[in-house]
C-alpha positions in Angstrom: -12.1 20.0 36.4 -11.9 17.7 33.3 -8.6 16.5 32.0 -9.9 16.2 28.5 -9.0 18.9 26.0 -11.9 21.2 24.8 -13.1 21.1 21.2 -11.8 24.6 20.7 -8.3 23.6 21.8 -8.3 20.6 19.5 -9.3 22.8 16.6 -6.4 25.2 17.2 -3.9 22.3 17.3 -5.1 20.4 14.3 -2.5 19.9 11.6 -3.5 20.9 8.0 -3.8 17.5 6.2 -1.9 18.8 3.2 1.1 19.6 5.4 1.1 16.4 7.5 3.5 13.7 6.3 2.1 10.6 4.6 2.0 7.4 6.8 4.5 4.9 5.5 4.8 1.7 7.5 6.5 -1.6 7.0 4.6 -4.1 4.9 3.2 -7.1 6.7 2.2 -9.1 3.7 -1.3 -7.9 4.1 -1.2 -5.1 1.5 -4.5 -4.1 0.0 -4.4 -0.7 -1.6 -7.5 1.4 -2.2 -8.3 4.8 -3.5 -9.7 7.1 -0.9 -12.1 10.0 -1.3 -9.4 12.4 0.0 -6.9 14.5 -1.9 -3.5 15.4 -0.5 -1.8 18.4 -2.1 -4.2 18.1 -5.0 -3.4 14.5 -5.7 -5.5 11.4 -5.1 -4.7 9.7 -1.8 -4.4 5.9 -1.7 -4.3 3.9 1.6 -3.3 0.3 2.5 -5.9 -1.6 4.5 -3.2 -4.0 5.7 -0.5 -1.8 7.1 -2.1 1.7 7.1 0.4 3.3 4.7 -0.6 6.1 2.4 0.5 7.0 -1.1 0.1 9.8 -3.6 1.4 9.7 -7.2 4.2 12.1 -6.6 5.9 9.6 -4.2 9.1 8.0 -5.6 7.8 4.5 -4.9 4.8 2.5 -6.2 2.5 0.6 -3.9 2.1 -3.1 -4.3 -0.5 -5.6 -3.2 0.4 -8.6 -1.0 0.7 -10.6 -4.2 3.3 -8.2 -5.6 1.0 -6.8 -8.2 0.5 -3.0 -8.7 -3.1 -2.2 -7.8 -5.2 -1.6 -11.0 -6.3 1.9 -9.9 -2.7 2.9 -9.3 -1.6 1.4 -12.6 -4.3 3.2 -14.5 -3.3 6.5 -12.8 0.4 6.0 -13.6 -0.4 5.1 -17.2 -2.5 8.2 -17.7 0.5 10.4 -16.8 2.5 9.1 -19.9 
């Protein structure tokens, strides 16, 4: 008998992506934020290629690149809310 879970059991235990917490990890001076094609809770999801963190506009913090700059796509999005 196989010890691997069946596809059916994986589907039953899969967490709804809108309910799962965002990944927020410590910066390693490799930050490179990019928009993703995914939406979380109706908001655009951004992800860091350096540390794997995730961000949506409703978060109380703002992502920064390794240089300390706010990524242009994030800045445009934040300015459009004004």
